[in-house]
Every structure is written in C-alpha cells, then in structure tokens.
N, C-alpha and C positions, 0 to 999 in steps of 0.2 A: 530312146529310153533316157529318162532323167536319172542321173546318178547322185543328185543332190539329196543329202539326208535331211529330212525335216525334223525339227524339234518343236515340241509343243510344251506349253507351260500352264500350270495351274498356279494361281497367285492370290494373295490376300492384300488388300489395300485398307488403310485406315485414315482417319482424319487426324488433325494435329494433336488433339488431346486423347486420342485412342479410344474414343467412346463409340465409334461406329466402324463396322467392318463391311467390306465388299469382297466377294469371292468370285473369280472368273477364270476362264481359260482362253488361250490364244496361241496362234502360230508365231507371232512376232511380239515379244514382250516389250521391247523398246518402243515400237510404234504404238502399241496399245496404251502404254503408260503416258506417252505424249498426248494421246487423244483424251485420256482422263484428265490430265492437267489443263488442257485447253477447254474442257467442259463439253467435249463432243463424244466422250467414251460411253457414257450411260447417263440417263436422267438422274438416277439415284446418286451417282458419284458427284454430279454437278450440284444437286440440291443440298447435299450434306458436306460438300467440300472434301471429298474422300479421294486422295491421290498419293498418299505416302505408301510406298511398297514396304510391307513388313515381313513378307514371306513368299517364296516361290519354290516350285518343284519342276524338274524337267522330265519329259516323257518322249519316247520314240514313236509312240502310237497315239493318234488323236483320241481314240476311244478311251484310252487309259486316263488321259488328262481330263476328259469330260466326266468320267466316272469319279475321279478324285474330287473334282469340283462339287459334284452332287453329294459325295460323302461328307465333305467339309461343310456344305450348306446344311446338312442334317444334324451336325454336331451342336450341342448346347454352347452358347456363347462363352461360358467360362472355360470350356475345353479348348476353344480356338486360341 
C-alpha cells in the first residue's frame, strides 16, 4: 500500500504582458511548469509564449482539480 499523499494543482499561466491565459491541472506543478517553459507543455503555451505562473490552487483529489480547471475555463476572461 502506498502511503504517499498526492497533491493535485489547478493553475493559470499568462504571457509577459498578461494578454493571454492558459488554465490547466497537474500532479506535479514544478515539472509541468518546466515543460511549459521549454515549449513541450502544450502547443498553445508554446505558440503564445505563455509560461508565467499567475495563480494556483492545491487539491487532495484529482477529480476536484479537474473540475476546478473546467470551472475556470468557463469563466469570462475579465473574471479570471
């Protein structure tokens, strides 16, 4: 049995001038951010140079992190 507690993250990235947002979720925020910075995280983040972490939340349950990601993606840009 694995006693390791997993933590999941929902996060928001932006570009340098804060004109573009990217929302995602992951099990390892540090590794995911490194992938975005290297241009291997997502095509969208590479295309728009989106790799500055502007916000994140922690979750104990993966499903909650995924639900939060969907909720944030449905918000109007001005609310984010």
